[in-house]
C-alpha positions, 0 to 999 in steps of 0.5 A: 443464560439465553441472553448471555448466548445471544451476546456472544453470538453478537460478539462473535459476529462483530469479530468476524466482520472486523477481521474480514475488514482488516483482511480486505484492508491489508490484501489487495481487494481494494486495488485494481487489477491493472498496474499504473506508473506514477512519477513524482516528487516525494513528500514524506516517507514513513517506514513503520508498520503496518505498511511503510508508505510514501506521499508524493505529488505526481507530475501533474500535481496530484497528491498520491498515498503509496503503500509499500509492502508489509515491513518484512517485504519492503526490507527484502526488496532492500528499500529503507528509510535511507532509499529516498527522501523528501524532494527526490523524484521517483517512480512507482509502479502499482495498483491503484485504489478502486475508488477513483476519487482515492489517490491511493496506490499499493506499489509493487515496484519503486524506482529511485534514480537508477535503484530499482526496489521490487516490493512484490516481484511476483505481482509485477505485470509483465508486458 
């Protein structure tokens, strides 16, 4: 019985750690507070859970992975698989990864031509 209780405690600790890691990944804790704007050419657009994404090559030639909101937030903004396509030039406003070597951005706004998609309107830094 003693061994069984220890296994349950260990399993509980592992489960708690995994839940925390999943929440951290899906939250904003991995991103800087300051927002940057990137303009570049779309390489791929994926509209699928857990987060729709855009891969783009910025005007300086650096490739970035852009995470949009969860599918609900992204859909509410009006952004969908027809909103942009490979080859389009877009501008993304968002919070970049705290790791300067990771070219990943959590988008709060995507601009395609004259159309603006506010993915997280409440998070857009007013300047």
